[in-house]
LUMVEX-861257 format. One line per field, with one value per atom (N, C-alpha, C, O, CB): residue number from 1; chain; atom name; x, y, z. Coordinates in steps of 0.001 Angstrom, whole numbers. Atoms other than C-alpha are relative to their C-alpha. Glycine has a CB too. Example, Ala and Ser with C-alpha at 12.3 -4.5 7.8 and 13.67 -1.06 7.14 Angstrom:
resi [1  1  1  1  1  2  2  2  2  2]
chain [A  A  A  A  A  A  A  A  A  A]
name [N  CA  C  O  CB  N  CA  C  O  CB]
px [890  12300  900  1936  -992  -820  13670  -770  -261  414]
py [-1190  -4500  1200  1181  27  -1190  -1060  1090  2198  462]
pz [0  7800  0  665  1246  -60  7140  730  899  -1415]
***
This chain:
resi [1  1  1  1  1  2  2  2  2  2  3  3  3  3  3  4  4  4  4  4  5  5  5  5  5  6  6  6  6  6  7  7  7  7  7  8  8  8  8  8  9  9  9  9  9  10  10  10  10  10  11  11  11  11  11  12  12  12  12  12  13  13  13  13  13  14  14  14  14  14  15  15  15  15  15  16  16  16  16  16  17  17  17  17  17  18  18  18  18  18  19  19  19  19  19  20  20  20  20  20  21  21  21  21  21  22  22  22  22  22  23  23  23  23  23  24  24  24  24  24  25  25  25  25  25  26  26  26  26  26  27  27  27  27  27  28  28  28  28  28  29  29  29  29  29  30  30  30  30  30  31  31  31  31  31  32  32  32  32  32  33  33  33  33  33  34  34  34  34  34  35  35  35  35  35  36  36  36  36  36  37  37  37  37  37  38  38  38  38  38  39  39  39  39  39  40  40  40  40  40  41  41  41  41  41  42  42  42  42  42  43  43  43  43  43  44  44  44  44  44  45  45  45  45  45  46  46  46  46  46  47  47  47  47  47  48  48  48  48  48  49  49  49  49  49  50  50  50  50  50  51  51  51  51  51  52  52  52  52  52  53  53  53  53  53  54  54  54  54  54  55  55  55  55  55  56  56  56  56  56  57  57  57  57  57  58  58  58  58  58  59  59  59  59  59  60  60  60  60  60  61  61  61  61  61  62  62  62  62  62  63  63  63  63  63  64  64  64  64  64  65  65  65  65  65  66  66  66  66  66  67  67  67  67  67  68  68  68  68  68  69  69  69  69  69  70  70  70  70  70  71  71  71  71  71  72  72  72  72  72  73  73  73  73  73  74  74  74  74  74  75  75  75  75  75  76  76  76  76  76  77  77  77  77  77  78  78  78  78  78  79  79  79  79  79  80  80  80  80  80  81  81  81  81  81  82  82  82  82  82  83  83  83  83  83  84  84  84  84  84  85  85  85  85  85  86  86  86  86  86  87  87  87  87  87  88  88  88  88  88  89  89  89  89  89  90  90  90  90  90  91  91  91  91  91  92  92  92  92  92  93  93  93  93  93  94  94  94  94  94  95  95  95  95  95  96  96  96  96  96  97  97  97  97  97  98  98  98  98  98  99  99  99  99  99  100  100  100  100  100  101  101  101  101  101  102  102  102  102  102  103  103  103  103  103  104  104  104  104  104  105  105  105  105  105  106  106  106  106  106  107  107  107  107  107  108  108  108  108  108  109  109  109  109  109  110  110  110  110  110  111  111  111  111  111  112  112  112  112  112  113  113  113  113  113  114  114  114  114  114  115  115  115  115  115  116  116  116  116  116  117  117  117  117  117  118  118  118  118  118  119  119  119  119  119]
chain [A  A  A  A  A  A  A  A  A  A  A  A  A  A  A  A  A  A  A  A  A  A  A  A  A  A  A  A  A  A  A  A  A  A  A  A  A  A  A  A  A  A  A  A  A  A  A  A  A  A  A  A  A  A  A  A  A  A  A  A  A  A  A  A  A  A  A  A  A  A  A  A  A  A  A  A  A  A  A  A  A  A  A  A  A  A  A  A  A  A  A  A  A  A  A  A  A  A  A  A  A  A  A  A  A  A  A  A  A  A  A  A  A  A  A  A  A  A  A  A  A  A  A  A  A  A  A  A  A  A  A  A  A  A  A  A  A  A  A  A  A  A  A  A  A  A  A  A  A  A  A  A  A  A  A  A  A  A  A  A  A  A  A  A  A  A  A  A  A  A  A  A  A  A  A  A  A  A  A  A  A  A  A  A  A  A  A  A  A  A  A  A  A  A  A  A  A  A  A  A  A  A  A  A  A  A  A  A  A  A  A  A  A  A  A  A  A  A  A  A  A  A  A  A  A  A  A  A  A  A  A  A  A  A  A  A  A  A  A  A  A  A  A  A  A  A  A  A  A  A  A  A  A  A  A  A  A  A  A  A  A  A  A  A  A  A  A  A  A  A  A  A  A  A  A  A  A  A  A  A  A  A  A  A  A  A  A  A  A  A  A  A  A  A  A  A  A  A  A  A  A  A  A  A  A  A  A  A  A  A  A  A  A  A  A  A  A  A  A  A  A  A  A  A  A  A  A  A  A  A  A  A  A  A  A  A  A  A  A  A  A  A  A  A  A  A  A  A  A  A  A  A  A  A  A  A  A  A  A  A  A  A  A  A  A  A  A  A  A  A  A  A  A  A  A  A  A  A  A  A  A  A  A  A  A  A  A  A  A  A  A  A  A  A  A  A  A  A  A  A  A  A  A  A  A  A  A  A  A  A  A  A  A  A  A  A  A  A  A  A  A  A  A  A  A  A  A  A  A  A  A  A  A  A  A  A  A  A  A  A  A  A  A  A  A  A  A  A  A  A  A  A  A  A  A  A  A  A  A  A  A  A  A  A  A  A  A  A  A  A  A  A  A  A  A  A  A  A  A  A  A  A  A  A  A  A  A  A  A  A  A  A  A  A  A  A  A  A  A  A  A  A  A  A  A  A  A  A  A  A  A  A  A  A  A  A  A  A  A  A  A  A  A  A  A  A  A  A  A  A  A  A  A  A  A  A  A  A  A  A  A  A  A  A  A  A  A  A  A  A  A  A  A  A  A  A  A  A  A  A  A  A  A  A  A  A  A  A  A  A  A  A  A  A  A  A  A  A  A  A  A  A  A  A  A  A  A  A  A  A  A  A  A  A  A]
name [N  CA  C  O  CB  N  CA  C  O  CB  N  CA  C  O  CB  N  CA  C  O  CB  N  CA  C  O  CB  N  CA  C  O  CB  N  CA  C  O  CB  N  CA  C  O  CB  N  CA  C  O  CB  N  CA  C  O  CB  N  CA  C  O  CB  N  CA  C  O  CB  N  CA  C  O  CB  N  CA  C  O  CB  N  CA  C  O  CB  N  CA  C  O  CB  N  CA  C  O  CB  N  CA  C  O  CB  N  CA  C  O  CB  N  CA  C  O  CB  N  CA  C  O  CB  N  CA  C  O  CB  N  CA  C  O  CB  N  CA  C  O  CB  N  CA  C  O  CB  N  CA  C  O  CB  N  CA  C  O  CB  N  CA  C  O  CB  N  CA  C  O  CB  N  CA  C  O  CB  N  CA  C  O  CB  N  CA  C  O  CB  N  CA  C  O  CB  N  CA  C  O  CB  N  CA  C  O  CB  N  CA  C  O  CB  N  CA  C  O  CB  N  CA  C  O  CB  N  CA  C  O  CB  N  CA  C  O  CB  N  CA  C  O  CB  N  CA  C  O  CB  N  CA  C  O  CB  N  CA  C  O  CB  N  CA  C  O  CB  N  CA  C  O  CB  N  CA  C  O  CB  N  CA  C  O  CB  N  CA  C  O  CB  N  CA  C  O  CB  N  CA  C  O  CB  N  CA  C  O  CB  N  CA  C  O  CB  N  CA  C  O  CB  N  CA  C  O  CB  N  CA  C  O  CB  N  CA  C  O  CB  N  CA  C  O  CB  N  CA  C  O  CB  N  CA  C  O  CB  N  CA  C  O  CB  N  CA  C  O  CB  N  CA  C  O  CB  N  CA  C  O  CB  N  CA  C  O  CB  N  CA  C  O  CB  N  CA  C  O  CB  N  CA  C  O  CB  N  CA  C  O  CB  N  CA  C  O  CB  N  CA  C  O  CB  N  CA  C  O  CB  N  CA  C  O  CB  N  CA  C  O  CB  N  CA  C  O  CB  N  CA  C  O  CB  N  CA  C  O  CB  N  CA  C  O  CB  N  CA  C  O  CB  N  CA  C  O  CB  N  CA  C  O  CB  N  CA  C  O  CB  N  CA  C  O  CB  N  CA  C  O  CB  N  CA  C  O  CB  N  CA  C  O  CB  N  CA  C  O  CB  N  CA  C  O  CB  N  CA  C  O  CB  N  CA  C  O  CB  N  CA  C  O  CB  N  CA  C  O  CB  N  CA  C  O  CB  N  CA  C  O  CB  N  CA  C  O  CB  N  CA  C  O  CB  N  CA  C  O  CB  N  CA  C  O  CB  N  CA  C  O  CB  N  CA  C  O  CB  N  CA  C  O  CB  N  CA  C  O  CB  N  CA  C  O  CB  N  CA  C  O  CB  N  CA  C  O  CB  N  CA  C  O  CB  N  CA  C  O  CB  N  CA  C  O  CB  N  CA  C  O  CB  N  CA  C  O  CB  N  CA  C  O  CB  N  CA  C  O  CB  N  CA  C  O  CB  N  CA  C  O  CB  N  CA  C  O  CB  N  CA  C  O  CB  N  CA  C  O  CB  N  CA  C  O  CB  N  CA  C  O  CB]
px [-698  376  -574  -857  1544  493  -861  1048  1564  -1376  -934  1424  -717  -1532  1222  565  463  1120  2153  -748  -1010  2391  -589  -1530  534  480  1880  830  1990  42  -694  2783  -713  -1849  64  631  2118  437  13  -1437  -465  3852  984  1397  642  -968  6171  -59  -649  -234  -50  6795  -1004  -1038  1436  1010  3966  -98  137  -1389  164  3361  -1334  -2275  108  1297  639  -1088  -877  111  1098  -2713  -20  -992  49  -97  -1590  -725  -1391  1439  690  -2857  964  1967  -1173  -693  -1532  -1027  -2062  1149  849  -3102  857  1793  -723  -698  -1880  -761  -1989  163  587  -2467  596  1740  237  -470  -2190  -606  -1821  -378  446  -2396  317  1441  651  -164  -2910  139  -576  -1184  -182  -1669  -66  304  1335  155  -2364  -1288  -2322  24  1220  -4848  -800  -1970  341  712  -5776  -894  -1654  990  695  -7279  -940  -805  992  901  -10080  231  750  -1488  -240  -10006  -1313  -2190  891  1202  -12654  253  204  -383  -207  -11928  1435  2332  -289  -1336  -8981  132  -777  249  -210  -7514  1263  2187  89  -1227  -5028  288  -569  -120  -496  -3020  1128  1642  483  -1196  -318  694  83  -363  -805  2485  986  1897  742  -929  4197  1152  1035  -713  -1203  7645  -306  -792  1136  202  7424  -1427  -1721  473  1411  3697  -476  177  -876  612  1448  -571  -946  -1102  658  160  -1509  -2084  324  1427  -3398  -751  -213  -216  855  -6263  -450  -961  -1223  382  -6901  -1342  -2227  1081  1231  -9619  -171  799  32  343  -11381  -1101  -1997  -440  1073  -13470  -260  673  362  357  -15351  -136  -68  -1312  160  -15839  -1276  -1382  -21  1240  -19319  54  -897  -1101  -170  -17988  -304  -247  -847  226  -18843  1334  2329  -694  -1241  -16256  -85  -1161  336  -144  -15042  1304  2281  -24  -1176  -12566  319  -567  -207  -399  -10575  -516  -600  1550  542  -11974  982  570  -329  -1022  -8691  78  654  1346  -101  -9080  -1347  -1403  714  1333  -12844  -136  251  -1091  187  -13721  1210  1118  -370  -1229  -10135  491  1014  1105  -473  -9335  -1186  -2263  838  1018  -11325  627  1602  -662  -464  -10804  -941  -2155  70  795  -11973  721  1884  -238  -634  -11312  -545  -1663  -209  363  -11376  99  1194  931  -20  -12395  560  1196  -1405  -503  -11557  1531  2151  -551  -1466  -7969  578  1796  435  -469  -7785  897  1971  755  -779  -6560  -830  -2019  470  641  -7386  762  1982  -52  -589  -6756  -301  -1295  -524  253  -6452  307  1468  867  -167  -7032  89  -826  -1162  -245  -5590  59  946  1314  65  -6523  214  128  -1352  -197  -5836  958  672  -1354  -952  -2814  599  824  1108  -557  -1403  1328  1562  -992  -1265  2053  -231  576  812  266  475  -438  -593  -1062  265  -429  1291  1248  -785  -1280  3270  143  18  1154  -86  3759  366  376  -1341  -58  4482  -1404  -2010  1056  1345  1222  81  832  -754  6  504  -1383  -2411  421  1221  -2092  -144  837  7  270  -3727  -1244  -2219  -182  1141  -6064  -425  412  346  544  -8342  -176  -982  -1351  -86  -7678  -661  -564  1472  548  -9556  57  97  -1464  -47  -9452  727  1550  675  -641  -8387  -169  706  1481  248  -9934  747  744  343  -796  -7747  -582  -1289  1458  255  -8275  1126  1509  -1401  -1114  -5511  99  -556  1320  -271  -4312  1340  2317  -13  -1238  -1705  319  -575  -114  -449  345  930  1680  714  -983  2184  1240  1291  -584  -1283  5711  10  922  1105  89  4623  538  1453  742  -477  5061  8  -945  -902  -188  6345  -780  -708  1509  659  4169  542  451  -1571  -547  5818  -681  -669  1532  681  3863  802  836  -1494  -897  6204  199  175  1351  -293  6894  1505  1960  -675]
py [601  107357  582  1778  247  -423  107504  -358  -1475  -664  260  107841  160  1064  948  -51  107157  264  -405  -1318  -344  108738  -139  570  1428  239  107443  789  1121  -1499  -661  109180  -332  -805  1539  148  108954  -1199  -1344  -66  1147  105743  413  1570  -1018  -290  105479  -1027  -2099  1379  855  103959  517  1711  -43  -391  103964  -1093  -2265  251  977  102271  -719  -179  678  705  99642  861  1510  -1341  -840  101335  1369  2108  144  -1314  104367  75  -869  364  -255  105848  560  1195  973  -592  106746  263  -399  -926  -272  108255  -36  749  1371  105  107192  780  856  -1480  -709  109253  -547  -999  1531  427  108326  931  951  -1494  -956  110977  -515  -932  1368  462  110034  1187  2180  -882  -1035  112150  -617  -1776  737  527  111780  511  -143  -1543  -715  114163  -667  -331  1394  612  111959  -1151  -1689  -491  1180  109251  322  1335  -1053  -74  108743  -1222  -2247  87  1081  106582  -518  253  471  638  104110  -348  535  -1273  382  102129  345  463  -1519  -188  102815  -925  -1028  1495  1034  100193  287  962  -1382  117  99818  -1489  -2253  753  1348  96597  109  1198  -695  37  95538  -1341  -2354  231  1211  93029  -21  803  -81  191  91862  -869  -1599  -643  751  90327  -1491  -2066  282  1428  86790  -440  -1635  -658  334  86982  533  1360  569  -447  87456  1408  1811  -980  -1303  90898  -229  -1100  829  184  91276  1320  2389  -620  -1176  93670  397  -428  -268  -523  95852  721  487  946  -795  98241  463  625  1225  -431  99341  1040  972  -1204  -987  102335  264  493  1322  -256  102825  1503  2295  -729  -1414  106117  558  1761  210  -421  106219  6  430  -874  -38  105797  -1294  -1326  1051  1285  102142  -555  -542  -1011  475  100628  -1474  -2003  834  1376  97137  -95  587  -1021  157  96026  -1470  -2325  708  1316  92967  -175  791  -180  258  91310  444  890  -1492  -296  91928  1485  1836  -468  -1439  95730  670  1865  675  -585  96233  620  22  -1066  -706  98758  787  1585  -961  -722  100051  917  1998  -991  -769  101313  604  11  -889  -661  103763  515  1265  1153  -488  104356  1109  1020  -1155  -1098  107596  561  241  1109  -573  109564  1383  1731  -895  -1325  113053  -67  8  1136  187  112660  1222  1086  -301  -1212  116271  29  606  1248  23  115650  -1334  -1515  285  1348  112020  -566  -1102  24  433  111147  -948  -725  1213  944  108198  1  164  -1430  -10  108027  -1306  -1972  1192  1138  105231  452  612  -1258  -323  106207  -1301  -2124  890  1246  103477  304  1026  -683  -190  103431  -1331  -2400  620  1210  100975  -972  -2164  -703  816  99697  -1091  -917  869  1173  96294  -362  12  -1190  420  94798  -779  -687  -862  774  92490  869  361  -1038  -921  95572  463  1150  1211  -373  96039  -587  -1797  -463  428  95880  1198  2340  -636  -1054  97844  145  -835  -318  -275  99483  613  1557  943  -437  99966  520  -13  -1151  -528  102052  -555  -657  1557  450  100692  709  885  -1549  -695  102502  -706  -1116  1478  490  101169  1186  2078  -751  -1168  103533  -301  -1421  425  184  104035  1336  2418  -543  -1187  106415  -304  -1217  1165  181  106699  -1423  -1946  347  1357  103288  -1067  -2236  -113  933  101682  -154  724  467  165  100240  -846  -1864  -659  711  99112  380  1315  307  -299  99055  708  341  -1293  -704  101477  -212  -209  1519  244  100838  1120  1696  -1369  -885  103129  -779  -2000  717  616  102450  -635  -1390  1033  589  101534  914  1703  -1303  -752  103087  -948  -1693  1269  940  101246  479  1647  -153  -237  101047  -1030  -2235  -91  874  99625  303  1439  167  -153  99054  -773  -2004  -510  630  98391  907  2132  -335  -789  99465  96  724  -614]
pz [-1141  105997  1283  1362  -81  -1309  109595  1038  1061  338  -1093  112574  1334  1517  -80  -1348  116180  981  950  356  -985  119016  1392  1750  -230  -1355  122550  1008  764  330  -1102  125787  1303  1301  -220  -1304  129505  809  1955  -175  -764  130525  1087  1165  -922  -1052  133498  1105  965  569  -1185  136901  1021  1319  606  -988  139444  1051  758  -673  -1071  142774  -127  -709  1368  -1  143183  630  1655  758  -445  143622  -627  -472  1458  631  141665  -1331  -1757  -198  1269  138421  -1036  -708  207  1141  134997  -1087  -1162  -520  1154  131918  -1254  -1406  141  1275  128492  -1065  -1053  -419  1138  125377  -1281  -1308  104  1319  121719  -1034  -1228  -295  1001  119025  -1393  -1675  227  1375  115395  -935  -801  -426  1011  112505  -1379  -1566  197  1360  108795  -583  -447  -16  354  107206  -1115  -1301  -406  1122  104228  439  -366  -1034  -468  106391  1150  1837  421  -1144  108867  879  437  -457  -955  111941  528  918  1157  -524  113003  1459  2315  -828  -1394  116157  403  -431  213  -571  118431  1198  2021  412  -1005  120721  805  352  -660  -777  123514  202  646  1376  -247  123627  1012  1269  -1324  -847  126057  -187  -528  1502  94  126016  1156  1237  -1366  -1117  129175  -470  -1455  1231  355  129053  -48  927  1002  139  127731  -264  -275  1200  225  127029  -1350  -1986  1133  1242  124026  168  1269  -442  -26  123126  152  -500  -1301  -260  124402  -102  190  1381  89  123787  1402  2159  -920  -1307  126827  -76  747  536  104  125658  -1440  -2180  973  1358  122484  68  910  -877  117  121529  -1475  -2245  747  1391  118273  -230  710  -373  313  116479  628  867  -1516  -637  118009  1508  2164  -435  -1449  121526  734  1963  548  -662  122196  494  -232  -963  -607  124535  382  664  1229  -469  125387  780  472  -1192  -844  128026  231  229  1333  -470  128925  1426  2184  -68  -1335  132045  1086  2157  164  -1005  133857  356  1386  -492  -266  133648  210  500  -1131  -176  133892  1388  2392  -215  -1259  136575  450  1382  1056  -386  136755  -1111  -840  370  1151  133244  -743  -807  -951  804  131140  -1285  -1254  785  1292  127426  -461  -280  -1052  534  125840  -1218  -1465  1077  1182  122688  -266  113  -1221  473  121276  -1520  -2077  614  1452  117634  -719  -1765  -512  646  116812  0  -893  707  -102  117921  -455  -434  1435  354  116697  1092  819  -1342  -1150  120153  857  1085  830  -902  122379  1316  1338  -618  -1335  126115  716  428  817  -877  128629  1428  1805  -412  -1402  132243  767  724  526  -725  134438  1487  1943  -477  -1446  138115  716  111  407  -829  140940  -680  -796  274  758  139065  860  2058  -575  -649  139929  -664  -1814  -63  630  139337  -1300  -2225  976  1219  136745  -1177  -2288  276  1108  134680  -674  -1695  501  584  133981  -1397  -1586  892  1396  130217  -866  -407  -476  1001  127095  -571  -1003  -1127  477  126048  -1397  -1645  977  1388  122367  -386  32  -930  584  120601  -1413  -2151  -6  1369  117450  -513  217  -62  601  115069  -1278  -2084  -292  1258  112357  -934  -669  216  868  109462  -1340  -1842  -204  1338  106206  -751  -166  67  854  103263  -1286  -1341  721  1302  99628  -511  -1201  85  445  99013  773  385  -1414  -777  101661  1400  1894  72  -1428  105115  576  0  265  -605  107439  1466  1928  -737  -1406  111033  123  -531  853  -319  112314  1476  2322  -332  -1375  115464  457  -330  110  -595  117809  391  244  1212  -322  119024  1392  1729  -99  -1336  122551  1082  848  37  -1163  125985  1200  1430  279  -1114  129049  1223  1605  346  -1281  132152  985  751  -125  -1028  135260  1318  1790  121  -1289  138456  1036  1027  -65  -965  141348  1194  1078  -644  -1191  144882  204  1160  1242]
***
């Protein structure tokens, strides 16, 4: 079993910054890619950023140049640095990890952390 624990959400003014963290636990498994998704009220969940185990990154067009995803493989932790935040970035942010081991492969999700951008 793999558990993901997110932290770092909160209320921030437009133009501000936040840093989200997601720590994965579960010693029997390894983690490949790690993603950040978000879901705004009344909207579909969308992929925000992805990072592979080798460090290759991808971003949604809406966050390119403002958000940076990074990871610490030794700590099984992924980060999302969010700068120049806009009200439309308001959403619940979820961490997802591609997990493999013991002949299995599956996705694990965190519980989500609320990010609110408002003056």
